[in-house]
ZAROKE-609805 format. One line per 10 residues: number of its first residue (from 1); their letters; for each residue x, y, z of N, C-alpha, C, O. Coordinates in Angstrom, 3 decimals, m for minus. Example, Ala and Ser with C-alpha at 12.3 -4.5 7.8 and 13.67 -1.06 7.14 Angstrom:
<atoms>
1> AS> 13.190:m5.690:7.800:12.300:m4.500:7.800:13.200:m3.300:7.800:14.236:m3.319:8.465 ~ 12.850:m2.250:7.080:13.670:m1.060:7.140:12.900:0.030:7.870:13.409:1.138:8.039
</atoms>
This chain:
<atoms>
1> MKRTTLLHGE> 3.346:m33.155:m10.663:3.765:m31.981:m10.721:2.874:m30.908:m11.368:2.185:m31.143:m12.360 ~ 2.929:m29.649:m10.716:2.098:m28.577:m11.406:2.263:m28.205:m12.852:3.309:m28.410:m13.467 ~ 1.271:m27.691:m13.336:1.296:m27.133:m14.773:1.625:m25.925:m14.876:2.365:m25.497:m15.762 ~ 1.102:m25.236:m13.963:1.080:m23.717:m13.885:2.412:m23.193:m13.747:3.336:m23.931:m13.404 ~ 2.585:m21.902:m14.006:3.972:m21.086:m13.897:4.742:m21.245:m12.473:5.946:m21.495:m12.414 ~ 3.945:m21.078:m11.380:4.433:m20.964:m10.032:4.659:m22.416:m9.409:3.673:m23.056:m9.045 ~ 5.832:m22.899:m9.294:6.272:m24.017:m8.895:6.744:m24.027:m7.506:6.884:m25.148:m7.016 ~ 7.014:m23.027:m6.777:7.531:m22.898:m5.218:6.376:m23.318:m4.477:5.406:m22.562:m4.544 ~ 6.261:m24.429:m3.739:5.238:m24.983:m3.095:4.734:m24.030:m1.946:3.548:m23.717:m1.846 ~ 5.554:m23.663:m1.225:5.345:m22.722:m0.005:4.438:m21.431:m0.672:3.336:m21.175:m0.185
11> LSGLIARLGH> 4.877:m20.784:m1.608:4.295:m19.611:m2.247:3.044:m19.923:m2.818:2.046:m19.306:m2.447 ~ 2.964:m20.964:m3.831:1.794:m21.299:m4.318:0.637:m21.736:m3.355:m0.553:m21.577:m3.626 ~ 1.089:m22.276:m2.256:0.050:m22.674:m1.047:m0.364:m21.535:m0.509:m1.576:m21.448:m0.314 ~ 0.369:m20.558:m0.189:m0.030:m19.366:0.346:m0.995:m18.577:m0.564:m1.913:m17.961:m0.021 ~ m0.878:m18.550:m1.737:m1.606:m17.898:m2.825:m2.872:m18.610:m2.648:m3.902:m17.988:m2.389 ~ m2.851:m19.721:m2.758:m4.268:m20.653:m2.761:m5.132:m20.246:m1.529:m6.346:m20.073:m1.639 ~ m4.376:m20.079:m0.198:m5.048:m19.621:0.825:m5.382:m18.158:1.067:m6.078:m17.891:2.047 ~ m5.001:m17.292:0.357:m5.258:m16.056:0.382:m6.927:m15.788:0.258:m7.571:m16.359:m0.622 ~ m7.548:m14.889:1.201:m8.607:m14.561:0.953:m8.823:m13.199:0.400:m7.750:m12.662:0.124 ~ m9.879:m12.459:0.147:m10.221:m11.117:m0.430:m9.589:m10.098:0.497:m9.829:m10.194:1.700
21> GDLLVIGDAG> m8.864:m9.204:0.083:m8.391:m8.383:0.803:m6.828:m8.732:1.637:m6.272:m7.820:2.250 ~ m6.393:m9.727:1.596:m5.161:m10.370:2.217:m4.076:m9.705:1.550:m4.198:m9.629:0.328 ~ m2.976:m9.173:2.096:m1.940:m8.670:1.592:m0.595:m9.592:1.381:m0.238:m10.272:2.343 ~ m0.050:m9.630:0.505:1.153:m10.253:m0.017:2.026:m9.277:m0.632:1.752:m8.576:m1.606 ~ 3.376:m9.304:0.195:4.352:m8.213:m0.252:5.381:m8.995:m0.802:5.810:m9.997:m0.230 ~ 5.862:m8.527:m2.050:7.175:m8.848:m2.810:8.160:m7.892:m2.494:7.947:m6.739:m2.870 ~ 9.384:m8.190:m1.766:10.388:m7.195:m1.531:11.747:m7.499:m2.095:12.100:m8.637:m2.404 ~ 12.420:m6.530:m2.203:13.975:m6.474:m2.792:14.728:m7.184:m1.503:14.107:m7.429:m0.469 ~ 15.946:m7.450:m1.650:16.760:m8.287:m0.734:16.857:m7.511:0.643:17.041:m8.118:1.697 ~ 16.724:m6.139:0.577:16.878:m5.415:1.962:15.616:m5.108:2.633:15.667:m4.638:3.770
31> LPVPRGVTCI> 14.522:m5.311:2.083:13.212:m4.932:2.836:13.053:m5.747:4.263:13.009:m6.974:4.176 ~ 12.982:m5.267:5.307:12.803:m5.626:6.617:11.641:m6.448:6.737:10.603:m5.951:6.301 ~ 11.577:m7.640:7.251:10.406:m8.328:7.626:10.096:m8.050:8.980:10.926:m8.267:9.863 ~ 9.036:m7.615:9.205:8.509:m7.586:10.681:8.371:m8.801:11.518:8.171:m9.905:11.011 ~ 8.461:m8.634:12.640:8.464:m9.939:13.560:6.966:m10.432:13.291:5.978:m9.721:13.107 ~ 7.037:m11.664:13.310:5.678:m12.365:13.035:4.943:m12.374:11.854:3.803:m12.821:11.723 ~ 5.726:m11.801:10.894:5.254:m11.935:9.380:6.079:m13.187:8.775:7.279:m13.330:9.007 ~ 5.448:m13.936:8.107:6.224:m15.092:7.470:7.187:m14.419:6.464:6.890:m13.332:5.969 ~ 8.174:m14.965:6.202:9.160:m14.730:4.948:9.453:m15.938:4.355:10.027:m16.947:4.764 ~ 8.885:m15.600:3.192:9.345:m16.841:2.119:10.545:m16.329:1.333:10.379:m15.424:0.514
41> DLALTRGMPG> 11.807:m16.891:1.553:12.866:m16.272:1.047:13.463:m17.051:m0.125:13.842:m18.216:m0.006 ~ 13.527:m16.363:m1.245:13.759:m16.660:m2.560:15.095:m16.477:m2.977:15.653:m17.171:m3.826 ~ 15.730:m15.283:m2.206:16.989:m14.832:m2.550:18.162:m15.806:m2.791:18.504:m16.510:m1.840 ~ 18.714:m15.900:m3.790:19.713:m16.736:m4.115:21.135:m16.146:m4.285:22.066:m16.517:m3.570 ~ 21.259:m15.285:m5.184:22.468:m14.176:m5.349:21.858:m12.828:m5.588:20.664:m12.553:m5.710 ~ 22.833:m12.092:m5.630:22.517:m10.488:m5.811:21.838:m10.648:m7.323:22.465:m11.196:m8.230 ~ 20.428:m10.089:m7.516:19.815:m10.056:m8.497:19.021:m11.172:m8.872:18.276:m10.980:m9.833 ~ 19.003:m12.375:m8.302:18.528:m13.777:m8.498:17.576:m14.142:m7.351:18.023:m14.193:m6.206 ~ 16.577:m14.340:m7.547:15.578:m13.854:m8.594:15.434:m12.325:m8.471:15.603:m11.639:m7.462 ~ 15.059:m11.909:m9.809:14.721:m10.465:m9.869:13.422:m10.234:m9.276:12.838:m11.281:m8.997
51> VFDVLDAVLA> 12.765:m9.107:m8.987:11.458:m8.714:m8.380:10.574:m8.941:m9.332:9.474:m9.397:m9.021 ~ 10.898:m8.661:m10.674:9.717:m8.815:m11.791:9.736:m10.294:m12.008:8.626:m10.792:m12.195 ~ 10.701:m11.049:m12.020:10.572:m12.550:m12.030:9.492:m13.173:m11.289:8.525:m13.771:m11.759 ~ 9.790:m12.946:m10.005:8.817:m13.272:m8.936:7.443:m12.651:m9.094:6.437:m13.361:m9.077 ~ 7.389:m11.398:m9.241:6.033:m10.908:m9.432:5.162:m11.601:m10.539:4.026:m11.996:m10.278 ~ 5.710:m11.732:m11.746:5.205:m12.170:m12.896:4.694:m13.737:m12.727:3.738:m14.220:m13.334 ~ 5.548:m14.436:m11.756:5.211:m15.809:m11.422:3.879:m15.664:m10.346:2.909:m16.416:m10.444 ~ 3.946:m14.907:m9.613:2.699:m14.654:m8.555:1.500:m14.244:m9.306:0.387:m14.723:m9.091 ~ 1.751:m13.357:m10.180:0.490:m12.685:m11.036:m0.035:m13.824:m11.879:m1.224:m13.795:m12.197 ~ 0.662:m14.730:m12.234:m0.038:m16.116:m13.143:m0.992:m16.650:m12.110:m1.951:m17.299:m12.527
61> EMVVERAALA> m0.875:m16.491:m11.013:m1.906:m17.285:m9.890:m2.553:m16.585:m8.982:m3.463:m17.147:m8.372 ~ m2.255:m15.326:m8.718:m2.913:m14.413:m7.960:m3.816:m13.280:m8.672:m3.412:m12.588:m9.607 ~ m5.004:m13.200:m8.132:m5.904:m12.172:m8.594:m5.487:m11.054:m7.503:m5.425:m11.273:m6.294 ~ m5.199:m9.767:m8.159:m4.861:m8.665:m7.352:m5.929:m7.463:m7.632:m6.250:m6.999:m8.726 ~ m6.331:m7.138:m6.494:m7.316:m5.947:m6.484:m6.711:m4.718:m6.532:m7.285:m3.777:m7.080 ~ m5.545:m4.590:m5.993:m4.860:m3.092:m5.592:m3.576:m3.469:m5.150:m3.320:m4.568:m4.658 ~ m2.679:m2.452:m5.346:m1.259:m2.463:m5.021:m0.735:m1.067:m4.323:m1.285:0.034:m4.364 ~ 0.353:m1.397:m3.745:0.983:0.070:m3.364:2.391:m0.145:m3.511:2.911:m1.260:m3.453 ~ 3.094:1.084:m3.728:4.575:1.102:m4.192:5.124:2.272:m3.458:4.439:3.285:m3.314 ~ 6.215:2.185:m3.034:6.975:3.384:m2.459:7.317:4.578:m3.320:8.051:4.325:m4.275
71> QEAAPALQER> 6.966:5.705:m3.182:6.887:6.801:m3.765:8.384:7.334:m4.358:8.635:7.980:m5.375 ~ 9.104:6.898:m3.504:10.877:7.046:m3.719:11.197:6.154:m4.743:12.376:6.258:m5.082 ~ 10.544:5.296:m5.368:10.908:4.390:m6.650:10.984:5.258:m7.875:10.007:5.862:m8.320 ~ 12.126:5.291:m8.374:12.507:5.587:m9.824:11.369:5.570:m10.468:10.708:4.540:m10.332 ~ 10.821:6.632:m11.313:9.503:6.520:m12.171:9.831:5.342:m13.246:8.795:4.774:m13.589 ~ 10.928:4.862:m13.825:10.859:3.906:m14.510:10.622:2.718:m13.807:10.063:1.857:m14.486 ~ 10.907:2.382:m12.526:10.580:1.054:m11.817:9.085:1.182:m11.357:8.374:0.187:m11.211 ~ 8.660:2.431:m11.143:6.899:2.449:m10.714:6.348:1.953:m12.204:5.485:1.079:m12.278 ~ 6.880:2.540:m13.307:6.144:2.210:m14.589:6.105:0.853:m14.932:5.154:0.329:m15.513 ~ 7.337:0.158:m14.507:7.472:m1.347:m14.949:6.351:m2.127:m13.898:5.799:m3.107:m14.399
81> FCQREIGQVT> 6.029:m1.836:m12.718:5.311:m2.331:m11.915:3.803:m2.076:m12.364:2.957:m2.970:m12.322 ~ 3.531:m0.732:m12.814:2.409:m0.660:m13.327:1.887:m1.014:m14.785:0.824:m0.685:m15.313 ~ 2.815:m1.693:m15.231:2.627:m2.303:m16.877:1.830:m3.704:m16.479:1.440:m4.489:m17.343 ~ 1.635:m3.921:m15.005:1.224:m5.402:m15.092:m0.185:m5.226:m14.404:m0.601:m4.146:m13.986 ~ m0.864:m6.415:m14.338:m2.262:m6.220:m13.862:m2.440:m6.371:m12.442:m2.785:m7.402:m11.867 ~ m2.125:m5.048:m11.831:m2.134:m4.981:m10.403:m3.027:m4.149:m9.787:m2.841:m3.801:m8.621 ~ m4.154:m3.714:m10.543:m5.183:m2.919:m10.052:m4.948:m1.539:m9.641:m3.935:m1.026:m10.115 ~ m5.730:m0.760:m8.790:m5.502:0.475:m8.539:m3.983:0.568:m7.766:m3.751:m0.301:m6.926 ~ m3.126:1.424:m7.986:m1.907:1.689:m7.488:m2.059:2.749:m6.632:m2.566:3.790:m7.049 ~ m1.615:2.615:m5.247:m1.347:3.679:m4.501:0.291:3.886:m4.215:1.054:2.925:m4.118
91> RLSHEAFKAR> 0.685:5.174:m4.103:2.028:5.321:m3.586:2.247:5.991:m2.286:1.638:7.022:m1.999 ~ 3.199:5.368:m1.402:3.227:5.590:m0.087:4.751:6.063:0.156:5.667:5.722:m0.592 ~ 4.898:6.789:1.153:6.247:6.885:1.691:6.856:5.655:1.793:6.122:4.671:1.883 ~ 8.421:5.469:1.799:9.017:4.188:2.061:8.698:3.769:3.463:8.646:2.563:3.703 ~ 8.466:4.689:4.466:8.303:4.528:5.701:6.916:3.976:5.794:6.696:2.904:6.359 ~ 6.043:4.654:5.279:4.670:4.112:5.487:4.316:2.814:4.844:3.356:2.146:5.228 ~ 5.142:2.441:3.805:5.219:1.193:2.970:5.756:0.160:3.821:5.372:m1.007:3.752 ~ 6.634:0.567:4.617:7.352:m0.530:5.643:6.202:m0.916:6.675:5.960:m2.062:7.052 ~ 5.560:0.201:7.051:4.807:m0.109:8.217:3.705:m1.000:7.946:3.288:m1.801:8.783 ~ 3.104:m0.835:6.484:2.053:m1.437:6.048:2.431:m3.284:6.180:1.721:m4.158:6.676
101> TAEARAIVRT> 3.551:m3.386:5.651:4.234:m4.671:5.582:3.816:m5.538:6.914:3.664:m6.758:6.844 ~ 3.676:m4.942:7.901:3.339:m5.522:9.289:1.919:m6.118:9.153:1.568:m6.858:10.072 ~ 1.002:m5.890:8.082:m0.146:m6.499:8.022:m0.223:m7.733:7.159:m1.221:m8.454:7.161 ~ 0.943:m7.985:6.355:1.047:m8.875:5.491:0.847:m10.310:5.884:1.258:m10.730:6.966 ~ 0.157:m11.137:4.931:0.293:m12.673:5.372:1.546:m13.197:5.230:1.815:m14.202:5.889 ~ 2.564:m12.610:4.331:3.894:m13.048:3.958:4.556:m11.988:3.288:3.944:m11.190:2.578 ~ 5.798:m11.945:3.486:6.761:m11.106:2.415:7.723:m12.129:1.728:8.394:m12.941:2.365 ~ 7.727:m12.015:0.396:8.450:m12.532:m0.505:9.827:m11.953:m0.660:9.953:m10.880:m1.250 ~ 10.829:m12.564:m0.192:12.064:m11.953:m0.219:12.890:m12.261:m1.503:13.290:m13.416:m1.653 ~ 13.168:m11.340:m2.415:13.942:m11.661:m3.720:15.274:m11.289:m3.553:15.690:m10.755:m2.525
111> GEFTPYANIC> 16.058:m11.590:m4.667:17.599:m11.074:m4.605:17.664:m9.849:m5.313:18.803:m9.490:m5.611 ~ 16.631:m9.046:m5.690:16.693:m7.696:m6.104:17.299:m6.808:m5.378:16.950:m6.598:m4.216 ~ 18.422:m6.077:m6.038:19.067:m4.848:m5.560:18.690:m3.643:m5.904:19.407:m2.693:m5.587 ~ 17.721:m3.477:m6.485:17.329:m2.073:m7.043:16.584:m1.442:m5.963:15.592:m1.954:m5.445 ~ 17.221:m0.013:m5.547:16.303:0.356:m4.416:14.868:0.590:m4.593:14.395:1.067:m5.624 ~ 14.201:0.251:m3.590:12.696:0.600:m3.516:11.968:m0.254:m4.587:10.951:0.132:m5.164 ~ 12.604:m1.502:m4.815:11.866:m2.534:m5.580:10.880:m3.340:m4.908:10.979:m4.566:m4.869 ~ 9.876:m2.665:m4.346:9.044:m3.481:m3.304:7.598:m3.340:m3.786:7.267:m2.329:m4.406 ~ 6.729:m4.319:m3.523:5.308:m3.935:m4.068:4.462:m4.852:m2.854:4.796:m5.940:m2.384 ~ 3.344:m4.079:m2.549:2.354:m4.819:m1.762:1.169:m4.979:m2.714:0.751:m4.138:m3.511
121> LWSGVAF> 0.704:m6.208:m2.488:m0.440:m6.761:m3.428:m1.614:m7.163:m2.514:m1.394:m7.925:m1.572 ~ m2.827:m6.696:m2.744:m3.993:m7.015:m2.041:m4.884:m8.006:m2.809:m5.412:m7.608:m3.847 ~ m5.065:m9.083:m2.446:m5.864:m10.228:m2.990:m7.385:m9.529:m3.507:m8.114:m8.756:m2.886 ~ m7.533:m10.045:m4.714:m8.962:m9.882:m5.071:m9.722:m11.154:m5.107:m9.429:m12.134:m4.422 ~ m10.745:m11.088:m5.966:m11.370:m12.418:m6.211:m11.567:m12.693:m7.573:m11.551:m11.738:m8.349 ~ m11.772:m13.965:m8.056:m11.736:m14.241:m9.496:m13.270:m14.364:m9.861:m13.504:m14.981:m10.900 ~ m14.138:m13.962:m9.294:m15.612:m13.701:m9.818:m16.240:m12.488:m9.450:m17.384:m12.244:m9.834
</atoms>
């Protein structure tokens, strides 16, 4: 059994396979998943797991170089994202954000029901 925070095998394996500049998206329960993009569906019930629960577990294993958020997200939500080690943050329109998700290696679907609680994370390097 793993010692580190993230126990979900599929998600942990994906993070281990990410290369520099690869995109991983963590999304709320309503974020559409483009055809051809892998969906790692963690949603259990409304609000479980929350986007920050998943983000914190992912950040325990993933080096993030930069991130993107929807500019329509409430300022308090954007601030909560930016309190974490997510590198330089770009704010995109929600439509532009959804378009970028087509480039993702995977989208992690949470049970989050907060509007615009989505984040794009681009992989960095640990050296």
